[in-house]
C-alpha positions as CSV (number, residue, x, y, z in Angstrom):
1,E,16.2,23.5,-22.9
2,S,15.4,21.4,-19.7
3,V,18.1,19.8,-17.7
4,T,17.3,16.6,-15.7
5,N,19.1,15.5,-12.6
6,P,20.9,12.4,-13.5
7,R,20.7,11.1,-10.0
8,Q,17.1,11.5,-9.8
9,P,15.3,8.4,-11.2
10,I,12.7,8.7,-13.8
11,I,9.3,7.2,-12.4
12,D,6.7,5.8,-14.8
13,P,3.6,8.0,-15.0
14,I,1.6,4.9,-14.5
15,Y,2.3,5.1,-10.8
16,T,0.3,8.4,-10.7
17,S,-2.4,7.7,-13.1
18,T,-6.0,7.0,-12.6
19,S,-7.6,3.7,-13.4
20,R,-10.8,1.6,-12.5
21,W,-9.3,0.9,-9.2
22,M,-7.2,4.1,-8.7
23,T,-10.2,6.6,-9.2
24,T,-7.8,9.6,-8.5
25,D,-10.1,11.9,-10.7
26,H,-13.0,11.6,-8.1
27,E,-13.5,15.0,-6.3
28,D,-14.4,13.5,-2.8
29,L,-11.2,11.4,-3.1
30,K,-9.1,14.6,-4.0
31,R,-10.8,16.4,-1.2
32,M,-9.9,13.7,1.4
33,G,-6.3,13.7,0.2
34,I,-5.9,17.4,0.8
35,I,-7.7,17.3,4.2
36,A,-5.7,14.3,5.4
37,A,-2.2,15.5,4.1
38,G,-2.6,18.7,5.8
39,A,-0.5,21.8,5.2
40,T,2.8,20.0,4.6
41,S,4.7,19.9,1.1
42,V,7.1,17.2,2.3
43,P,6.1,14.1,0.4
44,I,7.2,11.6,3.1
45,D,5.2,13.7,5.7
46,K,2.2,13.6,3.5
47,C,2.6,9.9,3.2
48,K,2.6,9.4,7.0
49,R,-0.3,11.8,7.4
50,L,-2.5,9.9,4.8
51,T,-1.5,6.6,6.4
52,Q,-2.6,7.8,9.7
53,H,-5.9,9.2,8.4
54,V,-6.8,6.0,6.6
55,W,-5.9,4.0,9.8
56,K,-8.0,6.3,12.0
57,H,-11.2,6.5,9.6
58,L,-11.4,3.3,7.7
59,R,-13.3,0.6,9.8
60,V,-12.3,-2.9,9.6
61,S,-14.7,-5.3,8.1
62,P,-14.3,-9.2,7.6
63,F,-12.2,-10.3,4.8
64,S,-13.6,-10.2,1.3
65,T,-12.4,-11.5,-2.0
66,A,-14.1,-8.6,-3.7
67,M,-11.9,-5.5,-4.5
68,Q,-13.5,-2.1,-4.8
69,P,-12.4,1.1,-6.5
70,A,-11.1,3.8,-4.2
71,S,-14.2,6.0,-4.8
72,E,-16.4,3.1,-3.6
73,I,-14.3,2.6,-0.5
74,L,-14.7,6.2,0.2
75,K,-18.5,5.8,0.5
76,T,-18.6,3.1,3.1
77,M,-15.2,3.6,4.7
78,R,-15.1,-0.1,5.6
79,G,-12.8,-2.9,4.5
80,D,-10.0,-5.2,5.1
81,C,-6.2,-4.8,4.1
82,T,-7.1,-4.7,0.4
83,E,-9.4,-1.5,0.8
84,H,-6.8,-0.1,3.1
85,A,-4.0,-0.4,0.5
86,V,-6.2,0.8,-2.4
87,L,-7.6,3.9,-0.6
88,L,-4.2,4.8,0.7
89,S,-2.4,4.4,-2.6
90,A,-5.2,6.4,-4.3
91,L,-4.8,9.3,-1.8
92,M,-1.1,9.3,-2.3
93,R,-1.6,9.6,-6.0
94,C,-4.2,12.4,-5.5
95,Q,-1.3,14.1,-3.7
96,G,1.1,13.6,-6.7
97,I,3.0,10.8,-5.0
98,P,3.8,7.8,-7.1
99,S,2.3,4.6,-5.4
100,R,1.5,1.0,-5.9
101,V,0.0,-1.9,-3.8
102,V,2.0,-4.8,-2.5
103,V,1.0,-8.3,-1.9
104,G,2.7,-10.6,0.6
105,F,2.6,-11.9,4.0
106,I,2.4,-10.5,7.4
107,Y,3.3,-12.3,10.7
108,V,0.5,-12.6,13.1
109,P,1.2,-13.9,16.7
110,N,-2.1,-15.8,17.2
111,P,-1.9,-18.4,15.6
112,S,1.8,-17.7,15.0
113,A,1.8,-17.7,11.3
114,F,2.4,-15.7,8.2
115,V,-0.9,-14.7,6.5
116,P,-1.8,-13.0,3.1
117,H,-1.6,-9.2,3.3
118,M,-1.7,-6.2,1.2
119,W,-0.1,-2.7,1.9
120,T,1.1,0.3,0.0
121,E,4.3,1.6,-1.3
122,A,5.1,5.2,-2.2
123,F,8.1,6.4,-4.3
124,V,9.6,9.1,-2.1
125,D,13.2,10.5,-2.3
126,G,14.1,8.0,-5.0
127,K,12.9,4.8,-3.4
128,W,10.0,2.9,-2.7
129,I,8.9,3.2,0.9
130,P,6.3,0.9,2.6
131,F,3.2,2.0,4.4
132,D,0.5,0.0,6.0
133,S,-2.7,1.8,7.2
134,T,-4.1,-1.4,8.7
135,R,-1.2,-1.2,11.2
136,G,-1.3,2.5,12.0
137,P,1.6,3.8,13.9
138,I,3.1,0.3,14.0
139,G,4.0,0.5,10.4
140,V,5.8,-2.0,8.2
141,G,8.8,-3.9,9.6
142,V,10.3,-7.4,9.5
143,T,6.8,-8.7,10.1
144,H,6.0,-7.9,6.3
145,L,7.3,-10.1,3.6
146,K,6.8,-8.6,0.1
147,V,6.0,-11.2,-2.8
148,S,4.8,-8.8,-5.6
149,D,3.4,-5.4,-6.3
150,S,0.8,-3.8,-8.7
151,V,-0.1,-0.4,-10.0
152,L,-3.7,-1.6,-10.2
153,S,-4.1,-0.8,-13.9
154,D,-7.4,-1.4,-15.7
155,D,-6.4,-4.9,-16.7
156,I,-6.7,-6.1,-13.3
157,G,-9.9,-8.0,-13.1
158,S,-10.1,-8.6,-9.4
159,G,-8.2,-8.5,-6.1
160,T,-8.1,-12.3,-6.1
161,T,-5.6,-12.2,-9.1
162,L,-3.2,-10.2,-7.1
163,F,-2.9,-12.9,-4.5
164,I,-2.3,-15.7,-6.9
165,P,1.7,-15.4,-6.6
166,L,1.2,-16.2,-2.9
167,L,0.1,-19.7,-3.6
168,S,3.6,-20.9,-4.6
169,F,4.9,-20.1,-1.0
170,L,2.1,-22.0,0.9
171,G,3.4,-25.0,2.6
172,R,6.8,-24.5,0.8
173,A,8.5,-21.6,2.5
174,T,10.2,-21.2,6.0
175,V,11.4,-18.1,7.6
176,D,14.5,-17.9,9.8
177,A,15.2,-14.8,11.6
178,V,18.9,-13.9,11.6
179,A,20.7,-11.3,13.8
180,E,23.0,-8.8,12.5
181,N,25.9,-10.9,13.7
182,G,24.7,-13.8,11.4
183,L,23.3,-16.0,14.3
184,K,19.8,-17.3,14.3
185,A,17.5,-15.7,16.6
186,N,15.4,-17.8,18.9
């Protein structure tokens, strides 16, 4: 008889499964995951190493509305934030770490605005932790505003559909930075 830890949340297997986008059964993708994760068995360390690997090796290309499966991204090693998020999420799944992609906004200083962006979350130590391989060592912080997430199941027709929830925010949302003492930051 197996005993489960009541404090350890049960995670849906869909976050570790393969799909038309998350081609985790692809041998080259599995191999890259093993090499990039290195010798550590600590999930958070694996995630950090995978993020660093994608940041170093995936070359930035101009924004495109087309989304590619992880195995196709692996062939060209080029892409924008969407390809970064898909490849990183797939590599995490290849390492047995539940993952999903996140769509939201990221602050860019020039031209001082929040722009649409995609990054990755991994389920580690009972919680979803964000990783952004387009930002490398900078990581995810208050510059990222999450709107929605996706497991990238087979029913997702294109990357464009993932960004649709962002439309309701355009021209309607404002962001005020508030310090811990409750005062507005300048």
